[in-house]
Structures are given as structure tokens and as C-alpha cells.
N, C-alpha and C positions, 0 to 999 in steps of 0.2 A: 705454651709448651709444644715444641715440635715432636712428632712421633718418630721413633727410630724406624728406618726402612726395613730392618730385619724383622721387626715385629709385624709390619704390614705383610711381609712375605708369607706369614702363617695363615693369612686370611684368604677366603674364597670370595671373589675370583681374581685375586691379585698375585697369586703364587708365581706365575710365569713371566712377570714383567721385568724389564731390565732395571738396573740400578738407578739410572737417571730419572726414569719415569716414577719409580717408587719414591725417590727423594722429593720429586715435585709434589706428589700426592701428600707426602708426610708434612710438607710445609703448609699445605692448604687445609689439613685436617684440624679439627678442634678436639682437644684432649680434656675430658671431663672427669673430675673426682667428686662423686656425689655420696652423701650420707644416707642412712636408712630412712625410708619413707619419702625421699625426694623424688618428685615426679620428673620423668624424662620427657614424656609427651602425654597428651590427653586423648581420650576417645573422640573420634570424629575430626581430629586435627588433620590438616592437609598442608604440608610444606614440602620443600625439596631436599629433605635430609634423610639419610639412613644412618644406622648405628651398628657398631660392633661392641660386644661385651668382652673386655680383656681380663677383668678380675671381679670376683663377687657373684652375686645372684640378683636377678630382678624378677618381678611378678607382672603378669599382664592379665588384667581383669576385664571381661567383656560386660555388655549391658545387663546380662542375667546374673552377674556376680560370680561367674565361673572363672577361676584363676588357672593360669598356666605359668610354669616357672622355667627360667633359663639360667643355667649355671655356666660360669666361664670355663669350667673344666670339661664340659661336654663337647662332643663333636659339632653339635648344632651351633655352638657359639662361634665357630669359624665362619658361619654364614651371617649376613647382615640381618638385623631386625628393624621393624618399623617401615618396611617397604610398601605395604599395602595402604592405599589412600582412598577415601578418608580412613583413618585408622579404626579398627573395630574394637580396640581395647585401650585402657590406660596402662602405661608402663611406669612402674615405680620400683625404686631400689628396695630389695627385700633383705639383703645382708647388711652388716654393720656399715660397710662401705663398698662402693663399686667404681671400677675404672672403665670408662666408656670413651670410644672415639667416634666422633660425628663427621660425616662427609656430606658434601653436596652430591646428590644422587646423579644429577646430569653430568657432573664432572667425572664420576666413576664410570658411568655408562659410555661416555665418549672415549675415555681412555682405554677401557676394556675392549671396545669395538675396534679401535685402531690397533691395539696390541695383537688381537687375534687375526686381523687382516694382514699384517705385515711382519710380525715377529716370527722368528724361527720356531718350528715345532718343538715342544718340550720333550724331554726323554720319556716322560710318562705317556706321551701320545705316539711315540715312535713305534710302539708295538701293535698299532691298530692294523687289522687285516685289510687287504685290498678288495674285500667283498663286503658290500653293504648288507643291511638287515634283510633286504629282499632278494639276496643272492645275485645281485648285479655287480659286475666287476667295476671298480672305481678307476677311471683313467686319469692320468695327469692332464690337467687343463692349462692352457695358456691364459693366465689372467692378467698379463701385462703389468706385474708388480715391478716397480723400479728396483734395479739391482742394489742400489745403495740405500738399504732400509735404515741405516743409521742416520742419514741426512733427513729422511722422512720423519723419523721419530723426533729429531731435533726441531723440525717445524711444528710438530704436534705439541711439543713441550713449551713452545713459545706462546706468550700472550697474544701475539699478532694472529696466529692461525689456529689456536686451540678450539675456537668456537665454530670453525668451518665444518660442514658435514663431511664424513669420511670420504664419500665419493668425490667431493670437490677437491679435497686436499690430495687425494690419490691422483686425480687428473692434473692438478696443479704441479705436483712434483714431476710428473711425466712430461709436461709441457715446458718446464724450465730447462734452459741450456746453460752449461757452465762457461764462464769466460775468465781466462787467466789475465790478471792485471798486475801492473808494476807500480812501485812507489813513485809518487809524483805524477802519475797518469791522471788526466782529467776524464771523468766518466760522463758527466753531463755538464753543460755550460748554461749559465743564466741567460735568458732571452731566447734560447732555441726552443723549437717545438719538440714535444715528447713523443717517443715511439716505444719505449721500454720501461718496465718496472723492475727493480733490482732488490735482491736479498743478499746480504753479505754472508758468504759461507766461511771464508777465511780472510783475515786481515782487518784493517781499520781504515776509515776515510774521514776527511774533514768536510763540513758543510759550510760554504762561504756565501754570504749575501752582500752584494756590492763590494766584494773583495775582503769583507771582514768575516773572520771565523765565528760562527754562531753555535756550532755543535760538532760533536764527533761521534761516529757510529762504529760499533764493533760487530762481531759475529751475531747473525740473526737480525741485525739492524736492516731497515728497509728504507728505500727512497725512490722517488720518481713518480709517485702516485698522483701528486697534485695536478700536474700538467695533463695527465691522462684523463682525469675525471672532469676538470674544469674546461679543458680545451685551450687554456691560456698558455703562453710561453713558460718555460722553466723559470721558477723564481729563485733558484739558487744554483751554485756551482758545486760539484762534488769532485774532490781530488783525493786520490789514495795516499794515506800516510805511510803505508808499507805494502809490500807485495801481498797478493791475495788471490782469492777466487770469488767471483760474483755469480749468482744464479739469476738469469735474465728471463723475463716473461714478456711476450709481445703485447701490444696495446689491445688487440682483439681478444686474446686469451684472458688478459686482465679483466676486461669488461664482462666477459662471460662467466668467469669462475669466481672472481673476488667481489666485485662491486655489489651484486645483488645480496650477498650474504653479510657483507661488512657494513653496509649502509642501511640502517633500519629506519623506515619512515613512519611518522605519526601525524595525525591530523590536528587541527587547531583545538578542537574540543578536548582531545586527550592531552595535548600539551598544556592546556589551562589546568586540567586536573593534576597533572604531574607537578606543575609549578606550584600549585597550592599545597602540595605534599612535600615541597622542599627541593624539587628539581631546579637546576640553574639554567636560565636562558642565556645562551652564549652567542653574541653577535660577532662574526668574524670579518666584517667589512672594515674599511679603513676608519681611522679616528674621525676624519672629517665627515664621512657619511654617517657615522654614529651620532655625531653632534647635531646633525640636521634632522634625523628621523630614526626612531628606535622603538623597540617593544618595551612595555612596562616592566620594571624590576629586572632588567637585563644587565649583563656585564659585557664589556668589549675587549676582545683580544684579537687584533687583526691576524689574518691567516699568515702573513709574512713573518710574524714572530711567535706563532703558536707552538712550534717545536720547543722554543726556549721556556715556555710557560707550562709545559705538560707536567713537570714535577710538582709545580704549585697546585695544579688541578688534582693531581693524584692524592695530595695530602688533605684535600678538602672533604673529609668525612664520607668519601665514596658516594657523594650525591650524584644522581643521574644528570646528564648534560643534554639540553635540547639546543641544537645548533641551527642558526639561521643566517641568511644574507638576504638580498632582495630578489635573487633569481633562482637560488639553489645550487649554482655552480661552485662557488667558493665553500659553501657550507657542506656540500657533498664531499669535497676534498678534505675538509676539516674533520668530518665524521670518520672518514676512513683512517686518517692519521691518528685520531684519538682512540679509535677501536683497536688499532695496532698496539697501542700502549696498554690495552686491557681495561679501558674505562667504559663505564655504562653510558652509552651515548646514542642519541636519536636525532634524525634529520627532520626538521619541520617541513612538512610536505607542501604546504601552500602558503609561502611567506606573504604573498600579496593579500590573501584573506586574513592572515594573522595581523598585518599592519592595520587592518580595519577593526579587528576584534580586540587586539591587545596593545594598541598603540599607546605609547607613553605621552604625557603632557609635553608640549613643545619646550625645548630647552631654551633658556634665556641667552642672549648674545654675550652676557657677561660670564657665562660658565667657562671655567678654565679646563685645560687638559688634565691638570692635577685632580680636579674634582671628578673627572670622567675615568680615572684609573679604576680598573676592576677591583672591588673590595672583596677578596676571597676569604678573609678571616672574619668577616662580619657575622 
């Protein structure tokens, strides 16, 4: 059940957020209806959730048996509970029924940080004096905030950029330059070397591989990252389907601001542990390479067709993906692409070591391509 954004506006610290951001949070919130004596969380629990009480009453009992009560009608209920970790008390529904909304605390913190950095001051703040608590006059400072804060908030609200630290996204928006484009215009050509990364601000474009349309991208869609990361020529042609505006980022700025944050590396030992816990090993080399040599219990989706398979990966129970190739070039590009789609993805840091520690049994010469198709529904 999605939470109404108007209800979120009553909560602290969400009161001053714009409608689009509130709607995004509402979709990601979990709405709980719990009966009397139902536990919300236990003492010493440690997770990444915070809670708001919308209706009813709860009790919080510490290790000494001392209880405190929170009622939805109180001012305190506008603030989140369960923030302190590990939690010092059990939280249990005390009334006949309680309505509670659960958020990911990191999601809230990131969103609030950005809102306070770039949003317009609220009417409640406009009456602040120009003298601080120590009697020092507060001067207007040039903090180089981009004029178009609406575009910046759009970036924040996208899965591709929401996980970036605020300082990186702020610099990113300032480094991007707008480019007006026309319907039918070719933006990048397959086989050429890459020099820019693009985000669609307005309009739509087609993605063509060997002259065949394989995808279409709309506002906030991104392209051009694969050649910049791998150093290989462009593997697709991008043609505008309609007039629009692209935001362009240079190869150097892309490498400094995006790659370190979007491509998360893990070692072989950690990869083995994650795989045992259900993570998917994803080989992005060609089918022929995969047939010759691969890691155990891995699936194969070549980088050239990865964009077409993202929807399938998204539907696979949100399992983490551990991506590899033989050198790290193609797998880095794949990680960036999957991270843009909001997937939980990691880059296998030392693939050569992994091929020694996690190598699968040699495939027989009679193995067919059909047998090597990735089985995502298994």
C-alpha cells in the first residue's frame, strides 16, 4: 500500500519537500497495520529502518522493564522512532491497532540532505535573523548552487544517481552542459571512440546495434558509459526519436565523479560468501568465451545485450549481482549500467584470482548454446 504524500508532509523532517520527492518516498515506504501486542522491533536490533506512528499507541520497554509510551496524537509522533541502534528497548503495539510507516533510514537521510542543500527556503525559515547566536552578521555566500534546482532534484529522484553522495551529485550537475538536439540526429555512432557521457533531459532516443533497434530511452535515461569505462569503441548507435535536450559530461569528469561511486568492488572471499547466500554471478563476456572458461554457478549475459536483459534481472527477487569478465573492463561497464538501473551490483575485483578459486568444471564440447542460456527463474 502506497502512502499518500500529503500524509508524509505532516512528518518531520519531510515537511518542506517538493511533491515529486514526497511521491518518490511514498512509493518506497512500507505501510504496516499491526494489532495489539505485535512487536515492531526488538531490543538490541540493528537494521536500517526508522518508523513513524500514524495512528494508535505503542510501548517501548527497556532492559530494566521501564516502559515509555508513544501516542499518534502527540507532537512527538511527528518525529521518527527506532533511530537509535542497537535499539535500547522493545517496541510493541499497545492499542487495539496501530498504523505505522517504515522507511529505509539511509534513503531518508540522503533525500533530506539534498532537499536542504538545494531547495528553496521555506516560509517558516524566511523570518530568521541575519545575526547568528554569537552576534555575528551572516553574509550571503557564493556556494555555486546550479540555478536549475529542478533538474538537480530530478537527478536525485532517479535510481541512477540517488546513491551518489550529495557533494558528487552537486559537482556533477555543475559540470554537465546542455546540448540541444533534433529528431533524427545521431548522437554517438557504433565503432567510434567515446568522449562523453549523456543524460536525457528532454526527448527520446533509439539505441541501435548493428542497425537493429534494441532499446529506447526517455527522460533521465543515460548512455555512453560503456566506451568510457572499458576504453573500447562505442558498441551502439544513438539516434534521437524527437527533438530534445541532452546533458553532456566529459570523459574526465565522468571518471572522477561517477565511476568510483557507482562501481563497488569486492574481493574473491567476499564474493564466495555472497554467492553462498544467494547472490548471482554474472559473466558479461561473449558466449564463446563463456563456453571455454567460466566461474562455477554463473550465468552469462554478454555486455552487448545486457540492456535488453535488465528488466529480467530486475524481476529476479532483488538478488545481488556479482559481475565479472576476464580483465575487469567489460564488467566495470556492466556494473555501471546495472547500478544506473537501481540494481544491487558488485564488481569482482580480481577475476584472474577468481578463475583459480571459483572455476567451474570444463564444459563438454557437446554443450549447446541453449543449455548455456542464463536460467533466471531457477
